[in-house]
C-alpha positions in Angstrom: 5.0 -11.9 27.2 5.9 -8.3 26.3 4.3 -7.0 23.2 4.9 -3.8 21.1 2.9 -0.6 21.5 1.3 -1.3 18.1 0.1 -4.8 19.1 -1.0 -3.5 22.5 -3.1 -0.8 20.8 -4.7 -3.3 18.5 -5.6 -5.5 21.5 -7.4 -2.5 23.1 -10.0 -2.6 20.3 -11.0 -6.2 21.1 -14.3 -6.3 23.0 -14.4 -8.3 26.3 -15.7 -11.8 25.9 -15.1 -12.0 22.1 -14.1 -15.1 20.2 -11.1 -13.8 18.1 -9.3 -14.9 15.0 -5.9 -13.3 14.6 -5.0 -13.8 10.9 -1.3 -13.7 10.1 -0.6 -14.1 13.8 3.1 -14.5 13.4 4.3 -15.6 16.9 0.8 -15.5 18.5 1.7 -12.5 20.7 -1.7 -10.8 20.4 -3.6 -14.0 21.2 -1.5 -14.7 24.2 -1.9 -11.2 25.5 -5.6 -11.3 25.0 -6.2 -14.5 27.0 -3.6 -13.8 29.7 -5.2 -10.4 30.4 -8.5 -12.1 30.9 -10.1 -10.1 28.1 -11.2 -13.1 26.1 -11.4 -16.8 26.7 -10.4 -18.2 23.3 -8.4 -17.1 20.3 -7.6 -18.7 17.0 -4.1 -17.8 15.8 -3.8 -18.3 12.0 -0.4 -18.4 10.3 0.5 -19.6 6.8 4.3 -19.6 7.1 5.9 -22.6 8.7 8.5 -20.7 10.8 6.2 -18.3 12.6 3.6 -21.1 12.9 6.0 -23.3 14.8 7.1 -20.4 16.9 3.5 -19.6 17.7 2.9 -23.2 18.8 6.0 -23.1 21.0 5.0 -19.7 22.6 1.5 -21.0 23.4 2.8 -24.2 24.8 5.4 -22.4 27.0 2.6 -20.3 28.4 0.4 -23.4 29.0 -2.4 -21.9 26.9 -3.0 -24.7 24.4 -6.7 -25.0 25.5 -7.3 -21.3 24.9 -5.2 -20.3 22.0 -5.7 -22.6 19.0 -2.8 -22.2 16.5 -3.9 -23.2 13.0 -1.9 -23.3 9.8 -3.6 -21.9 6.7 -3.9 -19.0 4.3 -6.0 -16.1 5.5 -9.5 -16.8 6.7 -9.4 -20.5 5.6 -8.3 -21.3 9.2 -11.8 -20.4 10.6 -15.2 -21.8 10.1 -18.2 -19.7 9.2 -19.8 -18.3 12.4 -16.9 -19.5 14.6 -15.5 -16.1 15.6 -17.0 -12.6 16.4 -13.8 -10.6 15.9 -11.1 -10.8 13.1 -7.7 -9.1 13.4 -5.5 -8.7 10.4 -2.4 -6.6 11.2 1.0 -5.9 9.8 0.2 -6.5 6.1 -0.1 -4.3 3.1 -3.5 -2.9 2.4 -3.8 -4.9 -0.8 -3.0 -8.1 1.0 -5.7 -7.4 3.7 -8.3 -6.7 1.0 -7.3 -10.0 -0.7 -7.8 -11.9 2.5 -11.1 -10.3 3.2 -12.4 -10.8 -0.3 -11.2 -14.4 -0.5 -12.8 -15.3 2.8 -15.9 -13.2 2.5 -18.1 -16.2 3.4 -16.2 -16.6 6.7 -17.2 -13.1 7.8 -20.8 -14.1 8.4 -21.5 -13.5 12.1 -18.3 -11.4 12.5 -19.1 -8.3 14.6 -15.9 -6.4 14.3 -12.8 -6.2 12.0 -9.6 -4.8 13.5 -7.2 -4.0 10.6 -3.7 -2.5 10.7 -2.6 -2.0 7.1 1.1 -1.3 6.3 0.3 1.2 3.6 -2.6 1.5 1.1 -5.2 2.0 3.9 -7.4 3.7 1.3 -7.8 0.4 -0.5 -9.0 -1.2 2.8 -11.5 1.6 3.4 -12.8 1.4 -0.1 -13.3 -2.4 0.2 -15.1 -2.0 3.5 -17.5 0.6 2.1 -18.3 -1.5 -0.9 -18.8 -4.7 1.1 -21.2 -3.8 3.9 -18.8 -2.5 6.6 -18.6 0.9 8.2 -15.7 2.4 10.0 -16.4 2.4 13.8 -13.1 3.7 15.0 -9.6 4.7 13.7 -6.3 5.4 15.3 -2.7 6.4 14.5 0.3 5.7 16.6 4.0 6.2 16.4 6.5 3.5 17.3 10.2 3.4 16.5 9.7 6.4 14.3 7.2 4.6 12.2 3.5 5.6 11.8 0.9 2.9 12.1 -2.8 3.1 11.2 -5.6 1.1 12.8 -9.1 0.7 11.3 -11.9 -0.8 13.3 -15.0 -1.7 11.2 -18.4 -3.2 12.0 -21.3 -4.2 9.8 -23.1 -1.3 8.2 -23.4 1.1 5.3 -21.0 3.9 4.6 -20.1 6.1 1.7 -16.7 7.9 1.9 -15.2 10.9 0.0 -11.8 10.6 -1.6 -10.3 12.5 1.3 -12.0 10.1 3.9 -10.8 7.0 2.0 -7.2 8.1 2.1 -7.0 9.6 5.5 -9.9 8.2 7.4 -13.3 9.7 8.2 -12.8 9.5 12.0 -9.2 10.6 12.0 -10.3 13.6 10.0 -13.3 14.3 12.2 -11.2 14.1 15.3 -8.2 16.0 13.8 -6.0 13.2 15.3 -2.7 14.7 16.5 -0.7 12.4 14.3 -2.8 13.1 11.1 -0.7 16.2 10.3 2.4 14.0 10.6 0.9 11.5 8.1 -0.1 14.3 5.7 3.4 15.9 5.9 4.9 12.5 5.1 2.7 12.2 2.0 3.6 15.8 0.9 7.4 15.0 1.3 6.9 11.7 -0.6 5.4 13.7 -3.5 8.2 16.2 -3.4 10.9 13.5 -3.5 9.3 12.0 -6.6 9.0 15.4 -8.2 12.7 16.0 -7.6 13.6 12.7 -9.2 11.6 13.7 -12.3 13.5 17.0 -12.7 15.9 15.6 -15.3 13.3 13.5 -17.1 11.8 14.6 -20.4 9.0 13.4 -22.5 5.3 13.3 -22.4 5.0 10.5 -19.7 7.3 12.4 -17.3 5.4 15.7 -17.8 2.1 13.9 -17.2 3.6 12.4 -14.0 4.8 15.8 -12.9 1.4 17.4 -13.3 -0.3 14.5 -11.4 2.2 14.9 -8.5 1.8 18.7 -8.4 -2.0 18.3 -8.2 -1.6 15.7 -5.5 0.9 17.8 -3.5 -1.5 20.8 -3.7 -4.4 18.7 -2.6 -2.5 17.3 0.3 -1.5 20.7 1.4 -5.1 21.8 1.3 -6.2 18.8 3.4 -3.4 19.5 5.9 -4.5 23.1 6.2 -8.1 22.1 6.8 -7.0 19.6 9.5 -4.9 22.4 11.2 -7.8 24.8 11.1 -10.3 22.2 12.4 -7.9 21.4 15.3 -7.5 25.1 16.1 -11.2 25.5 16.4 -11.7 22.8 19.0 
């Protein structure tokens, strides 16, 4: 089955021979790809919504993979038992939702060797949670697909302390001066500028406070972007 560039990139970070849980698996495309490629022997596909759950079962059945892809209905990490998997994938959800799933299922993470997370926004909240809960960022990636920018965070057990800049834009993305990091920074600068324009006709103390906050953020983002540009130029 053909999968998107985003899902294909996520699959690349799964170590060979892992036992994987794909949480919020939707149509089970990643689990099917992982087992048909020979990368892993077994995947648990967890899905809480009935429609995608039924589609996942149908897709797995059509491929004849029922003995290797176990489709389970449930919320977050409740679909796995403690110590059952070595890799957990949570992709295509907001950062806040990913944090909620990890926090609610913290006891299920015992024995997990790798988290592969793809937040749709609020990646800083994910990095903050990881650092506060015994995980360190092992790898990071950015990719563009259909004019949308996607961020991937790969974490393994460990201790890590991040700066504000690293929390928001990723310690490894910054260190590597990832080619798409400047795109992400420019998007954030333009977002701040749009909100500033929308506040031009607003008066009052609250609006003025918001304007000052946004001006500070815009200036900070421009400084980060300049540092990234300079770092890349020096490589």
